FIKOLZA-1660 file (N, C-alpha, C; in steps of 0.1 Angstrom, whole numbers, plus 5000, padded with zeros to 4 digits):
% residues 196
   i   px   py   pz ch aa at
   1 7994 2280 6391  A  L  N
   1 7987 2286 6382  A  L CA
   1 7976 2281 6371  A  L  C
   2 7980 2269 6367  A  Q  N
   2 7972 2266 6357  A  Q CA
   2 7956 2260 6365  A  Q  C
   3 7959 2255 6379  A  N  N
   3 7948 2254 6388  A  N CA
   3 7939 2269 6395  A  N  C
   4 7946 2277 6396  A  A  N
   4 7938 2289 6398  A  A CA
   4 7930 2298 6388  A  A  C
   5 7938 2294 6372  A  A  N
   5 7931 2299 6365  A  A CA
   5 7915 2288 6361  A  A  C
   6 7917 2275 6364  A  N  N
   6 7907 2267 6362  A  N CA
   6 7898 2272 6370  A  N  C
   7 7899 2279 6386  A  Q  N
   7 7893 2280 6397  A  Q CA
   7 7883 2291 6391  A  Q  C
   8 7893 2303 6386  A  V  N
   8 7884 2315 6383  A  V CA
   8 7877 2313 6372  A  V  C
   9 7877 2303 6361  A  G  N
   9 7869 2298 6354  A  G CA
   9 7857 2295 6353  A  G  C
  10 7859 2286 6367  A  V  N
  10 7846 2279 6368  A  V CA
  10 7835 2291 6374  A  V  C
  11 7848 2300 6384  A  I  N
  11 7838 2309 6394  A  I CA
  11 7828 2317 6379  A  I  C
  12 7832 2322 6376  A  A  N
  12 7829 2333 6361  A  A CA
  12 7817 2324 6356  A  A  C
  13 7814 2309 6352  A  G  N
  13 7811 2300 6350  A  G CA
  13 7800 2299 6356  A  G  C
  14 7799 2298 6369  A  T  N
  14 7789 2302 6375  A  T CA
  14 7777 2309 6373  A  T  C
  15 7784 2323 6374  A  G  N
  15 7778 2338 6369  A  G CA
  15 7772 2334 6358  A  G  C
  16 7779 2327 6347  A  I  N
  16 7770 2329 6334  A  I CA
  16 7759 2318 6333  A  I  C
  17 7758 2311 6339  A  G  N
  17 7747 2304 6340  A  G CA
  17 7739 2310 6341  A  G  C
  18 7742 2313 6357  A  G  N
  18 7730 2323 6364  A  G CA
  18 7725 2330 6355  A  G  C
  19 7731 2334 6348  A  L  N
  19 7724 2348 6337  A  L CA
  19 7718 2343 6330  A  L  C
  20 7719 2335 6328  A  K  N
  20 7709 2324 6311  A  K CA
  20 7698 2319 6315  A  K  C
  21 7707 2317 6331  A  R  N
  21 7690 2309 6337  A  R CA
  21 7677 2318 6341  A  R  C
  22 7683 2331 6346  A  I  N
  22 7671 2346 6346  A  I CA
  22 7669 2349 6335  A  I  C
  23 7674 2346 6325  A  A  N
  23 7674 2353 6313  A  A CA
  23 7660 2347 6310  A  A  C
  24 7665 2332 6305  A  T  N
  24 7651 2318 6301  A  T CA
  24 7639 2320 6307  A  T  C
  25 7643 2324 6322  A  E  N
  25 7628 2321 6331  A  E CA
  25 7620 2336 6327  A  E  C
  26 7627 2349 6325  A  A  N
  26 7619 2362 6319  A  A CA
  26 7617 2356 6305  A  A  C
  27 7624 2352 6296  A  A  N
  27 7616 2353 6280  A  A CA
  27 7609 2337 6281  A  A  C
  28 7609 2330 6294  A  S  N
  28 7600 2317 6285  A  S CA
  28 7585 2324 6298  A  S  C
  29 7580 2336 6298  A  D  N
  29 7569 2340 6307  A  D CA
  29 7555 2342 6295  A  D  C
  30 7543 2336 6301  A  S  N
  30 7536 2335 6288  A  S CA
  30 7529 2348 6283  A  S  C
  31 7534 2360 6292  A  A  N
  31 7529 2372 6292  A  A CA
  31 7542 2378 6281  A  A  C
  32 7554 2375 6279  A  V  N
  32 7566 2377 6269  A  V CA
  32 7560 2377 6259  A  V  C
  33 7557 2357 6256  A  G  N
  33 7550 2355 6243  A  G CA
  33 7537 2367 6236  A  G  C
  34 7532 2368 6250  A  E  N
  34 7516 2373 6243  A  E CA
  34 7525 2388 6234  A  E  C
  35 7533 2397 6246  A  A  N
  35 7536 2410 6241  A  A CA
  35 7543 2408 6226  A  A  C
  36 7547 2400 6221  A  L  N
  36 7547 2397 6211  A  L CA
  36 7545 2391 6198  A  L  C
  37 7531 2380 6203  A  R  N
  37 7520 2379 6192  A  R CA
  37 7515 2396 6191  A  R  C
  38 7516 2406 6196  A  H  N
  38 7511 2411 6195  A  H CA
  38 7518 2431 6188  A  H  C
  39 7532 2433 6185  A  P  N
  39 7535 2440 6187  A  P CA
  39 7528 2451 6177  A  P  C
  40 7535 2466 6185  A  G  N
  40 7530 2475 6183  A  G CA
  40 7520 2483 6195  A  G  C
  41 7516 2469 6207  A  T  N
  41 7507 2473 6215  A  T CA
  41 7521 2480 6227  A  T  C
  42 7513 2487 6239  A  P  N
  42 7520 2485 6251  A  P CA
  42 7524 2476 6255  A  P  C
  43 7534 2474 6265  A  L  N
  43 7537 2458 6271  A  L CA
  43 7526 2458 6287  A  L  C
  44 7516 2444 6286  A  T  N
  44 7513 2448 6298  A  T CA
  44 7522 2447 6316  A  T  C
  45 7518 2448 6322  A  S  N
  45 7524 2451 6334  A  S CA
  45 7529 2436 6336  A  S  C
  46 7523 2426 6331  A  K  N
  46 7532 2414 6333  A  K CA
  46 7543 2409 6325  A  K  C
  47 7541 2415 6318  A  A  N
  47 7554 2418 6304  A  A CA
  47 7567 2421 6310  A  A  C
  48 7564 2435 6313  A  R  N
  48 7569 2441 6317  A  R CA
  48 7578 2441 6332  A  R  C
  49 7570 2434 6340  A  A  N
  49 7572 2429 6356  A  A CA
  49 7583 2415 6351  A  A  C
  50 7582 2406 6338  A  A  N
  50 7592 2396 6336  A  A CA
  50 7602 2397 6333  A  A  C
  51 7602 2413 6327  A  L  N
  51 7610 2414 6317  A  L CA
  51 7622 2418 6332  A  L  C
  52 7618 2424 6337  A  E  N
  52 7622 2438 6345  A  E CA
  52 7631 2426 6357  A  E  C
  53 7628 2414 6357  A  R  N
  53 7630 2400 6367  A  R CA
  53 7647 2405 6363  A  R  C
  54 7650 2405 6356  A  V  N
  54 7670 2402 6352  A  V CA
  54 7672 2412 6357  A  V  C
  55 7665 2425 6370  A  R  N
  55 7675 2442 6367  A  R CA
  55 7672 2437 6382  A  R  C
  56 7672 2427 6388  A  T  N
  56 7668 2424 6405  A  T CA
  56 7684 2417 6411  A  T  C
  57 7694 2408 6398  A  D  N
  57 7702 2403 6403  A  D CA
  57 7712 2411 6405  A  D  C
  58 7728 2406 6409  A  T  N
  58 7735 2416 6416  A  T CA
  58 7745 2424 6404  A  T  C
  59 7739 2416 6393  A  T  N
  59 7747 2424 6382  A  T CA
  59 7740 2433 6371  A  T  C
  60 7733 2441 6374  A  L  N
  60 7718 2449 6366  A  L CA
  60 7730 2449 6354  A  L  C
  61 7722 2448 6339  A  P  N
  61 7719 2448 6327  A  P CA
  61 7721 2463 6326  A  P  C
  62 7729 2470 6318  A  L  N
  62 7727 2485 6309  A  L CA
  62 7717 2485 6304  A  L  C
  63 7710 2477 6294  A  K  N
  63 7701 2478 6286  A  K CA
  63 7690 2471 6286  A  K  C
  64 7679 2468 6285  A  V  N
  64 7672 2457 6278  A  V CA
  64 7662 2457 6268  A  V  C
  65 7662 2447 6262  A  A  N
  65 7653 2448 6247  A  A CA
  65 7645 2436 6247  A  A  C
  66 7629 2438 6245  A  L  N
  66 7623 2426 6233  A  L CA
  66 7625 2432 6217  A  L  C
  67 7628 2423 6212  A  L  N
  67 7627 2424 6196  A  L CA
  67 7617 2414 6194  A  L  C
  68 7614 2417 6182  A  D  N
  68 7603 2407 6177  A  D CA
  68 7612 2401 6168  A  D  C
  69 7602 2394 6157  A  R  N
  69 7618 2378 6150  A  R CA
  69 7620 2384 6138  A  R  C
  70 7619 2395 6135  A  D  N
  70 7625 2402 6127  A  D CA
  70 7637 2416 6131  A  D  C
  71 7633 2414 6142  A  G  N
  71 7644 2421 6149  A  G CA
  71 7647 2435 6152  A  G  C
  72 7630 2438 6155  A  R  N
  72 7628 2451 6155  A  R CA
  72 7625 2452 6172  A  R  C
  73 7624 2462 6176  A  P  N
  73 7622 2466 6194  A  P CA
  73 7605 2465 6192  A  P  C
  74 7594 2458 6200  A  V  N
  74 7586 2458 6209  A  V CA
  74 7585 2473 6212  A  V  C
  75 7570 2479 6210  A  E  N
  75 7568 2493 6219  A  E CA
  75 7564 2489 6230  A  E  C
  76 7564 2500 6232  A  G  N
  76 7559 2499 6248  A  G CA
  76 7565 2498 6261  A  G  C
  77 7580 2497 6256  A  I  N
  77 7594 2496 6267  A  I CA
  77 7601 2510 6270  A  I  C
  78 7599 2515 6282  A  R  N
  78 7608 2525 6286  A  R CA
  78 7616 2526 6276  A  R  C
  79 7620 2542 6273  A  P  N
  79 7630 2542 6264  A  P CA
  79 7645 2539 6273  A  P  C
  80 7646 2539 6286  A  E  N
  80 7658 2534 6289  A  E CA
  80 7663 2518 6290  A  E  C
  81 7651 2512 6286  A  L  N
  81 7654 2501 6280  A  L CA
  81 7656 2493 6268  A  L  C
  82 7653 2506 6259  A  A  N
  82 7655 2502 6244  A  A CA
  82 7669 2501 6240  A  A  C
  83 7671 2493 6233  A  P  N
  83 7685 2492 6226  A  P CA
  83 7697 2504 6219  A  P  C
  84 7706 2506 6218  A  E  N
  84 7712 2518 6216  A  E CA
  84 7721 2516 6205  A  E  C
  85 7721 2503 6205  A  V  N
  85 7726 2495 6191  A  V CA
  85 7724 2490 6180  A  V  C
  86 7722 2490 6170  A  P  N
  86 7720 2482 6157  A  P CA
  86 7710 2470 6163  A  P  C
  87 7699 2469 6158  A  V  N
  87 7699 2455 6161  A  V CA
  87 7697 2444 6150  A  V  C
  88 7705 2447 6137  A  E  N
  88 7710 2441 6133  A  E CA
  88 7725 2429 6137  A  E  C
  89 7730 2433 6146  A  R  N
  89 7737 2428 6154  A  R CA
  89 7732 2411 6162  A  R  C
  90 7716 2418 6164  A  F  N
  90 7712 2405 6174  A  F CA
  90 7703 2396 6164  A  F  C
  91 7716 2383 6160  A  A  N
  91 7714 2371 6154  A  A CA
  91 7704 2362 6161  A  A  C
  92 7693 2356 6156  A  P  N
  92 7684 2345 6159  A  P CA
  92 7694 2336 6166  A  P  C
  93 7690 2330 6183  A  V  N
  93 7697 2322 6185  A  V CA
  93 7687 2311 6189  A  V  C
  94 7687 2301 6194  A  E  N
  94 7680 2286 6196  A  E CA
  94 7680 2290 6216  A  E  C
  95 7688 2291 6219  A  S  N
  95 7688 2290 6235  A  S CA
  95 7698 2303 6239  A  S  C
  96 7699 2304 6252  A  A  N
  96 7705 2319 6255  A  A CA
  96 7720 2313 6249  A  A  C
  97 7722 2326 6249  A  T  N
  97 7735 2328 6249  A  T CA
  97 7746 2345 6246  A  T  C
  98 7754 2340 6249  A  I  N
  98 7762 2352 6260  A  I CA
  98 7771 2357 6241  A  I  C
  99 7773 2366 6239  A  S  N
  99 7784 2372 6226  A  S CA
  99 7794 2375 6235  A  S  C
 100 7805 2378 6229  A  P  N
 100 7818 2378 6226  A  P CA
 100 7819 2390 6236  A  P  C
 101 7829 2400 6245  A  F  N
 101 7827 2410 6245  A  F CA
 101 7832 2420 6239  A  F  C
 102 7827 2429 6239  A  R  N
 102 7832 2444 6229  A  R CA
 102 7835 2455 6235  A  R  C
 103 7845 2464 6238  A  T  N
 103 7850 2473 6241  A  T CA
 103 7836 2484 6238  A  T  C
 104 7831 2493 6249  A  T  N
 104 7821 2503 6248  A  T CA
 104 7829 2517 6257  A  T  C
 105 7834 2521 6255  A  N  N
 105 7841 2538 6265  A  N CA
 105 7848 2532 6274  A  N  C
 106 7854 2522 6266  A  G  N
 106 7866 2516 6276  A  G CA
 106 7863 2504 6289  A  G  C
 107 7847 2503 6287  A  V  N
 107 7840 2490 6293  A  V CA
 107 7842 2476 6287  A  V  C
 108 7841 2470 6291  A  L  N
 108 7842 2454 6283  A  L CA
 108 7821 2450 6285  A  L  C
 109 7820 2454 6274  A  E  N
 109 7805 2451 6277  A  E CA
 109 7801 2437 6265  A  E  C
 110 7787 2431 6267  A  Y  N
 110 7783 2421 6263  A  Y CA
 110 7768 2415 6262  A  Y  C
 111 7762 2408 6254  A  S  N
 111 7752 2410 6255  A  S CA
 111 7747 2393 6255  A  S  C
 112 7733 2390 6263  A  V  N
 112 7730 2379 6269  A  V CA
 112 7715 2375 6259  A  V  C
 113 7718 2368 6247  A  A  N
 113 7704 2369 6238  A  A CA
 113 7697 2355 6247  A  A  C
 114 7681 2355 6249  A  T  N
 114 7671 2351 6248  A  T CA
 114 7663 2347 6241  A  T  C
 115 7662 2333 6236  A  P  N
 115 7652 2331 6221  A  P CA
 115 7635 2333 6233  A  P  C
 116 7627 2336 6226  A  V  N
 116 7615 2338 6232  A  V CA
 116 7602 2329 6226  A  V  C
 117 7601 2317 6231  A  R  N
 117 7588 2313 6218  A  R CA
 117 7573 2311 6226  A  R  C
 118 7562 2306 6216  A  D  N
 118 7550 2312 6218  A  D CA
 118 7544 2300 6211  A  D  C
 119 7537 2292 6215  A  R  N
 119 7529 2282 6209  A  R CA
 119 7533 2273 6201  A  R  C
 120 7549 2270 6205  A  G  N
 120 7557 2264 6195  A  G CA
 120 7567 2267 6193  A  G  C
 121 7573 2278 6187  A  G  N
 121 7585 2283 6179  A  G CA
 121 7587 2298 6185  A  G  C
 122 7597 2300 6174  A  V  N
 122 7604 2311 6185  A  V CA
 122 7597 2324 6179  A  V  C
 123 7597 2330 6187  A  V  N
 123 7589 2345 6181  A  V CA
 123 7593 2360 6183  A  V  C
 124 7607 2360 6187  A  G  N
 124 7615 2369 6192  A  G CA
 124 7627 2366 6203  A  G  C
 125 7629 2380 6203  A  Q  N
 125 7642 2372 6215  A  Q CA
 125 7644 2387 6224  A  Q  C
 126 7647 2382 6239  A  F  N
 126 7649 2390 6250  A  F CA
 126 7666 2393 6247  A  F  C
 127 7665 2410 6250  A  I  N
 127 7682 2408 6249  A  I CA
 127 7682 2416 6261  A  I  C
 128 7696 2412 6269  A  Q  N
 128 7701 2425 6276  A  Q CA
 128 7720 2422 6271  A  Q  C
 129 7720 2437 6275  A  L  N
 129 7732 2444 6275  A  L CA
 129 7739 2440 6285  A  L  C
 130 7750 2439 6290  A  R  N
 130 7758 2443 6304  A  R CA
 130 7768 2447 6301  A  R  C
 131 7776 2451 6315  A  G  N
 131 7787 2454 6314  A  G CA
 131 7797 2442 6323  A  G  C
 132 7807 2443 6322  A  L  N
 132 7818 2433 6329  A  L CA
 132 7812 2438 6342  A  L  C
 133 7813 2431 6354  A  A  N
 133 7812 2435 6366  A  A CA
 133 7819 2426 6379  A  A  C
 134 7822 2425 6388  A  R  N
 134 7830 2421 6400  A  R CA
 134 7823 2424 6409  A  R  C
 135 7823 2407 6419  A  V  N
 135 7820 2409 6429  A  V CA
 135 7831 2409 6437  A  V  C
 136 7833 2421 6450  A  T  N
 136 7844 2423 6459  A  T CA
 136 7849 2404 6464  A  T  C
 137 7839 2398 6470  A  T  N
 137 7840 2387 6475  A  T CA
 137 7846 2375 6468  A  T  C
 138 7841 2377 6451  A  S  N
 138 7845 2369 6443  A  S CA
 138 7869 2372 6439  A  S  C
 139 7868 2390 6438  A  L  N
 139 7880 2391 6436  A  L CA
 139 7894 2387 6450  A  L  C
 140 7885 2386 6464  A  R  N
 140 7895 2380 6472  A  R CA
 140 7896 2369 6476  A  R  C
 141 7885 2359 6464  A  L  N
 141 7890 2344 6466  A  L CA
 141 7903 2342 6456  A  L  C
 142 7900 2346 6446  A  I  N
 142 7907 2350 6432  A  I CA
 142 7925 2353 6435  A  I  C
 143 7922 2368 6445  A  S  N
 143 7939 2373 6452  A  S CA
 143 7945 2360 6455  A  S  C
 144 7933 2352 6462  A  D  N
 144 7944 2341 6474  A  D CA
 144 7945 2329 6462  A  D  C
 145 7943 2325 6452  A  L  N
 145 7946 2321 6445  A  L CA
 145 7956 2324 6438  A  L  C
 146 7955 2336 6434  A  I  N
 146 7968 2339 6419  A  I CA
 146 7976 2346 6428  A  I  C
 147 7975 2352 6440  A  G  N
 147 7988 2361 6447  A  G CA
 147 7985 2374 6444  A  G  C
 148 7993 2381 6447  A  D  N
 148 7993 2394 6446  A  D CA
 148 8006 2398 6438  A  D  C
 149 8015 2390 6432  A  S  N
 149 8019 2393 6420  A  S CA
 149 8015 2393 6409  A  S  C
 150 8005 2383 6409  A  A  N
 150 7998 2377 6392  A  A CA
 150 7990 2389 6389  A  A  C
 151 7993 2388 6375  A  L  N
 151 7979 2395 6368  A  L CA
 151 7970 2385 6363  A  L  C
 152 7955 2397 6365  A  L  N
 152 7946 2383 6363  A  L CA
 152 7939 2394 6345  A  L  C
 153 7935 2383 6333  A  M  N
 153 7929 2395 6329  A  M CA
 153 7919 2382 6319  A  M  C
 154 7906 2393 6316  A  I  N
 154 7897 2387 6305  A  I CA
 154 7898 2392 6296  A  I  C
 155 7891 2380 6289  A  G  N
 155 7888 2381 6274  A  G CA
 155 7885 2371 6262  A  G  C
 156 7882 2375 6248  A  N  N
 156 7876 2370 6245  A  N CA
 156 7883 2354 6238  A  N  C
 157 7881 2343 6233  A  N  N
 157 7888 2332 6231  A  N CA
 157 7898 2335 6219  A  N  C
 158 7895 2347 6208  A  D  N
 158 7906 2353 6201  A  D CA
 158 7915 2360 6206  A  D  C
 159 7915 2366 6223  A  G  N
 159 7925 2375 6225  A  G CA
 159 7922 2384 6220  A  G  C
 160 7907 2390 6218  A  T  N
 160 7905 2407 6216  A  T CA
 160 7895 2404 6226  A  T  C
 161 7897 2422 6231  A  A  N
 161 7888 2427 6242  A  A CA
 161 7894 2421 6257  A  A  C
 162 7906 2423 6258  A  I  N
 162 7909 2419 6274  A  I CA
 162 7911 2428 6281  A  I  C
 163 7911 2426 6291  A  A  N
 163 7908 2441 6305  A  A CA
 163 7910 2435 6313  A  A  C
 164 7921 2441 6320  A  E  N
 164 7931 2437 6332  A  E CA
 164 7921 2439 6343  A  E  C
 165 7917 2426 6350  A  L  N
 165 7907 2430 6364  A  L CA
 165 7917 2430 6377  A  L  C
 166 7925 2443 6380  A  S  N
 166 7930 2447 6392  A  S CA
 166 7925 2456 6395  A  S  C
 167 7915 2466 6393  A  D  N
 167 7912 2481 6398  A  D CA
 167 7900 2473 6401  A  D  C
 168 7894 2469 6416  A  T  N
 168 7882 2471 6422  A  T CA
 168 7870 2481 6427  A  T  C
 169 7878 2492 6425  A  L  N
 169 7869 2504 6426  A  L CA
 169 7860 2508 6412  A  L  C
 170 7863 2509 6400  A  R  N
 170 7862 2512 6391  A  R CA
 170 7852 2501 6379  A  R  C
 171 7844 2502 6371  A  P  N
 171 7845 2491 6362  A  P CA
 171 7854 2484 6354  A  P  C
 172 7861 2471 6349  A  P  N
 172 7870 2472 6347  A  P CA
 172 7875 2481 6327  A  P  C
 173 7885 2486 6328  A  L  N
 173 7887 2492 6318  A  L CA
 173 7892 2480 6306  A  L  C
 174 7893 2488 6297  A  I  N
 174 7901 2478 6283  A  I CA
 174 7918 2483 6281  A  I  C
 175 7927 2480 6289  A  R  N
 175 7935 2490 6288  A  R CA
 175 7952 2475 6289  A  R  C
 176 7955 2477 6274  A  D  N
 176 7962 2467 6270  A  D CA
 176 7979 2472 6276  A  D  C
 177 7980 2474 6287  A  S  N
 177 7990 2484 6300  A  S CA
 177 8006 2481 6292  A  S  C
 178 8014 2481 6293  A  S  N
 178 8028 2480 6293  A  S CA
 178 8030 2470 6300  A  S  C
 179 8024 2472 6314  A  R  N
 179 8024 2460 6329  A  R CA
 179 8019 2449 6327  A  R  C
 180 8008 2447 6312  A  A  N
 180 8003 2439 6312  A  A CA
 180 8010 2431 6297  A  A  C
 181 8015 2439 6288  A  R  N
 181 8025 2437 6278  A  R CA
 181 8038 2431 6279  A  R  C
 182 8043 2434 6293  A  E  N
 182 8054 2427 6295  A  E CA
 182 8050 2414 6304  A  E  C
 183 8039 2413 6309  A  A  N
 183 8038 2401 6316  A  A CA
 183 8034 2390 6305  A  A  C
 184 8028 2395 6294  A  R  N
 184 8027 2382 6285  A  R CA
 184 8040 2378 6277  A  R  C
 185 8049 2392 6277  A  A  N
 185 8060 2387 6273  A  A CA
 185 8071 2376 6279  A  A  C
 186 8069 2381 6293  A  N  N
 186 8082 2376 6298  A  N CA
 186 8075 2365 6310  A  N  C
 187 8066 2359 6314  A  N  N
 187 8061 2357 6324  A  N CA
 187 8059 2344 6319  A  N  C
 188 8053 2337 6329  A  T  N
 188 8048 2323 6327  A  T CA
 188 8036 2325 6327  A  T  C
 189 8025 2323 6317  A  A  N
 189 8012 2326 6314  A  A CA
 189 8002 2312 6314  A  A  C
 190 7990 2311 6319  A  V  N
 190 7981 2307 6311  A  V CA
 190 7968 2307 6313  A  V  C
 191 7956 2298 6304  A  S  N
 191 7944 2303 6305  A  S CA
 191 7937 2293 6307  A  S  C
 192 7921 2293 6311  A  A  N
 192 7912 2289 6312  A  A CA
 192 7900 2297 6305  A  A  C
 193 7896 2288 6299  A  P  N
 193 7875 2292 6294  A  P CA
 193 7869 2286 6310  A  P  C
 194 7861 2300 6303  A  I  N
 194 7848 2304 6314  A  I CA
 194 7839 2295 6303  A  I  C
 195 7830 2286 6310  A  P  N
 195 7823 2273 6303  A  P CA
 195 7809 2284 6302  A  P  C
 196 7803 2279 6293  A  G  N
 196 7789 2291 6287  A  G CA
 196 7795 2301 6278  A  G  C
% end
């Protein structure tokens, strides 16, 4: 079980590393830094293209936003790319950072925050809000590791926002099901960190 949990953690960590890399590349584009030097003006096509690069990976962000140094959304981003949560929750970051999971309408959601640097200093943040997604290929590999009688759950280090990852057809719902409670109380359980 521990070996399987470690391998699942590595699989998830590889995905996290990819998200950080893509976000850092987008935030490092000179057109994005230029946009933050001129807040209140519409994004150039180059800046928009840089930010939308994150939409081409396998797990599309729910929302994308560019925030200035004070946490204010930069104008010129289409409404569907603007955050709907208070910008105060995005504290300044020094490197690409993944937030803990939180529950939104029964789905695990997290943010990827990346600093935008221009002329040597941090001038803002590039934010992505994402819902937890699963790739069927990874699920098959995980199923082979843990077998069909094991229960796989994911959540934060402190035990919050636990999702049972057993439904391959819908987004993972937050459900502390009786099956999950019983498994924690009566069965052998192991956990492993997700790197990053």
